[in-house]
SEFI-421347 format. One record per residue (C-alpha): residue number from 1; x, y, z. Coordinates in Angstrom, 3 decimals. Layout:
<pabas>
<paba mimar="NUM" c1="X" c2="Y" c3="Z"/>
...
</pabas>
This chain:
<pabas>
<paba mimar="1" c1="16.039" c2="3.890" c3="1.619"/>
<paba mimar="2" c1="12.828" c2="2.876" c3="-0.145"/>
<paba mimar="3" c1="10.062" c2="1.218" c3="1.849"/>
<paba mimar="4" c1="7.069" c2="-0.848" c3="0.797"/>
<paba mimar="5" c1="3.773" c2="-0.591" c3="2.634"/>
<paba mimar="6" c1="1.507" c2="-3.649" c3="2.466"/>
<paba mimar="7" c1="-2.075" c2="-2.602" c3="3.049"/>
<paba mimar="8" c1="-4.555" c2="-5.422" c3="3.570"/>
<paba mimar="9" c1="-8.321" c2="-5.098" c3="3.461"/>
<paba mimar="10" c1="-11.203" c2="-7.558" c3="3.502"/>
<paba mimar="11" c1="-14.459" c2="-6.392" c3="1.966"/>
<paba mimar="12" c1="-17.755" c2="-8.079" c3="1.067"/>
<paba mimar="13" c1="-18.013" c2="-8.778" c3="-2.669"/>
<paba mimar="14" c1="-20.923" c2="-6.387" c3="-3.157"/>
<paba mimar="15" c1="-18.756" c2="-3.532" c3="-1.823"/>
<paba mimar="16" c1="-15.640" c2="-4.370" c3="-3.853"/>
<paba mimar="17" c1="-16.203" c2="-1.718" c3="-6.519"/>
<paba mimar="18" c1="-16.774" c2="0.991" c3="-3.904"/>
<paba mimar="19" c1="-13.481" c2="-0.006" c3="-2.262"/>
<paba mimar="20" c1="-11.611" c2="0.084" c3="-5.572"/>
<paba mimar="21" c1="-12.989" c2="3.547" c3="-6.346"/>
<paba mimar="22" c1="-11.754" c2="4.872" c3="-2.994"/>
<paba mimar="23" c1="-8.357" c2="3.210" c3="-3.430"/>
<paba mimar="24" c1="-8.182" c2="4.945" c3="-6.810"/>
<paba mimar="25" c1="-8.880" c2="8.294" c3="-5.124"/>
<paba mimar="26" c1="-6.112" c2="7.620" c3="-2.612"/>
<paba mimar="27" c1="-3.678" c2="6.777" c3="-5.395"/>
<paba mimar="28" c1="-4.475" c2="9.955" c3="-7.342"/>
<paba mimar="29" c1="-3.713" c2="12.006" c3="-4.240"/>
<paba mimar="30" c1="-0.663" c2="9.934" c3="-3.235"/>
<paba mimar="31" c1="1.019" c2="10.515" c3="-6.605"/>
<paba mimar="32" c1="1.291" c2="14.210" c3="-5.726"/>
<paba mimar="33" c1="2.955" c2="13.515" c3="-2.356"/>
<paba mimar="34" c1="6.691" c2="13.914" c3="-1.775"/>
<paba mimar="35" c1="8.452" c2="10.555" c3="-1.815"/>
<paba mimar="36" c1="5.729" c2="8.530" c3="-3.526"/>
<paba mimar="37" c1="7.212" c2="6.025" c3="-5.990"/>
<paba mimar="38" c1="4.473" c2="3.585" c3="-7.009"/>
<paba mimar="39" c1="1.435" c2="1.603" c3="-5.992"/>
<paba mimar="40" c1="-0.441" c2="-1.467" c3="-7.122"/>
<paba mimar="41" c1="-3.699" c2="-3.086" c3="-6.081"/>
<paba mimar="42" c1="-4.254" c2="-6.830" c3="-6.093"/>
<paba mimar="43" c1="-7.083" c2="-9.190" c3="-5.152"/>
<paba mimar="44" c1="-6.574" c2="-12.662" c3="-3.694"/>
<paba mimar="45" c1="-7.375" c2="-15.497" c3="-6.075"/>
<paba mimar="46" c1="-8.210" c2="-17.879" c3="-3.231"/>
<paba mimar="47" c1="-10.111" c2="-15.285" c3="-1.178"/>
<paba mimar="48" c1="-11.656" c2="-12.759" c3="-3.616"/>
<paba mimar="49" c1="-12.888" c2="-10.609" c3="-0.731"/>
<paba mimar="50" c1="-9.285" c2="-9.784" c3="0.248"/>
<paba mimar="51" c1="-7.366" c2="-6.932" c3="-1.343"/>
<paba mimar="52" c1="-3.710" c2="-6.009" c3="-1.060"/>
<paba mimar="53" c1="-2.214" c2="-2.639" c3="-1.936"/>
<paba mimar="54" c1="1.561" c2="-2.397" c3="-2.226"/>
<paba mimar="55" c1="2.687" c2="1.207" c3="-1.950"/>
<paba mimar="56" c1="6.348" c2="2.168" c3="-2.435"/>
<paba mimar="57" c1="7.850" c2="5.300" c3="-0.869"/>
<paba mimar="58" c1="11.343" c2="6.802" c3="-0.896"/>
<paba mimar="59" c1="11.488" c2="6.768" c3="2.916"/>
<paba mimar="60" c1="9.483" c2="5.802" c3="5.975"/>
<paba mimar="61" c1="9.181" c2="9.500" c3="6.808"/>
<paba mimar="62" c1="7.517" c2="10.162" c3="3.437"/>
<paba mimar="63" c1="5.022" c2="7.367" c3="4.122"/>
<paba mimar="64" c1="4.338" c2="8.571" c3="7.673"/>
<paba mimar="65" c1="3.658" c2="12.113" c3="6.437"/>
<paba mimar="66" c1="1.128" c2="10.797" c3="3.903"/>
<paba mimar="67" c1="-0.410" c2="8.351" c3="6.384"/>
<paba mimar="68" c1="-0.970" c2="11.175" c3="8.890"/>
<paba mimar="69" c1="-2.349" c2="13.680" c3="6.375"/>
<paba mimar="70" c1="-5.920" c2="14.989" c3="6.575"/>
<paba mimar="71" c1="-6.245" c2="14.397" c3="2.835"/>
<paba mimar="72" c1="-5.632" c2="10.674" c3="3.296"/>
<paba mimar="73" c1="-7.620" c2="10.365" c3="6.536"/>
<paba mimar="74" c1="-10.741" c2="11.678" c3="4.811"/>
<paba mimar="75" c1="-10.736" c2="8.830" c3="2.270"/>
<paba mimar="76" c1="-9.396" c2="6.211" c3="4.678"/>
<paba mimar="77" c1="-12.329" c2="6.748" c3="7.027"/>
<paba mimar="78" c1="-14.708" c2="5.976" c3="4.140"/>
<paba mimar="79" c1="-12.754" c2="2.794" c3="3.391"/>
<paba mimar="80" c1="-12.862" c2="1.665" c3="7.023"/>
<paba mimar="81" c1="-16.613" c2="2.298" c3="7.059"/>
<paba mimar="82" c1="-17.060" c2="0.071" c3="3.994"/>
<paba mimar="83" c1="-14.933" c2="-2.769" c3="5.323"/>
<paba mimar="84" c1="-16.243" c2="-2.467" c3="8.888"/>
<paba mimar="85" c1="-12.831" c2="-2.665" c3="10.556"/>
<paba mimar="86" c1="-9.521" c2="-0.805" c3="10.605"/>
<paba mimar="87" c1="-7.201" c2="-1.325" c3="7.647"/>
<paba mimar="88" c1="-4.075" c2="-3.387" c3="8.369"/>
<paba mimar="89" c1="-0.638" c2="-1.967" c3="7.498"/>
<paba mimar="90" c1="2.781" c2="-3.610" c3="7.369"/>
<paba mimar="91" c1="5.960" c2="-1.680" c3="6.545"/>
<paba mimar="92" c1="8.954" c2="-3.367" c3="4.894"/>
<paba mimar="93" c1="12.356" c2="-2.167" c3="3.813"/>
<paba mimar="94" c1="15.237" c2="-3.799" c3="2.014"/>
<paba mimar="95" c1="17.848" c2="-5.818" c3="3.936"/>
<paba mimar="96" c1="21.061" c2="-4.112" c3="4.948"/>
<paba mimar="97" c1="23.158" c2="-6.318" c3="2.662"/>
<paba mimar="98" c1="24.193" c2="-4.511" c3="-0.452"/>
<paba mimar="99" c1="22.300" c2="-5.207" c3="-3.645"/>
<paba mimar="100" c1="25.554" c2="-6.171" c3="-5.323"/>
<paba mimar="101" c1="26.114" c2="-9.118" c3="-2.988"/>
<paba mimar="102" c1="22.470" c2="-10.250" c3="-3.224"/>
<paba mimar="103" c1="22.324" c2="-10.243" c3="-7.030"/>
<paba mimar="104" c1="24.045" c2="-13.612" c3="-7.108"/>
<paba mimar="105" c1="21.075" c2="-15.212" c3="-5.332"/>
<paba mimar="106" c1="18.437" c2="-16.789" c3="-7.545"/>
<paba mimar="107" c1="15.221" c2="-14.799" c3="-7.333"/>
<paba mimar="108" c1="16.769" c2="-11.544" c3="-6.130"/>
<paba mimar="109" c1="14.372" c2="-8.739" c3="-7.074"/>
<paba mimar="110" c1="16.591" c2="-5.764" c3="-6.530"/>
<paba mimar="111" c1="16.267" c2="-2.863" c3="-4.222"/>
</pabas>
């Protein structure tokens, strides 16, 4: 079952471009990983120093393998140095209810 990883980072404005460049490097490498589906990077309108990456993987095991890889750790350590604190991660999956029964609800996004 697909999972979504919400990755939150807070960075001073003057370091925003450096962060985005490193996130781009992570994405280039993630695309080649087994189970990677997609990723997107967003910045908060109300708090422009806060960034959110939403990364979608085919399974939690695929995500865990990437998260534990040396390839990722190398770039992640540079990101943590820029932001001055550990990156925050939250893992979500889709509810157990079948998509067919949820489609009747207004706002259902699939899954």
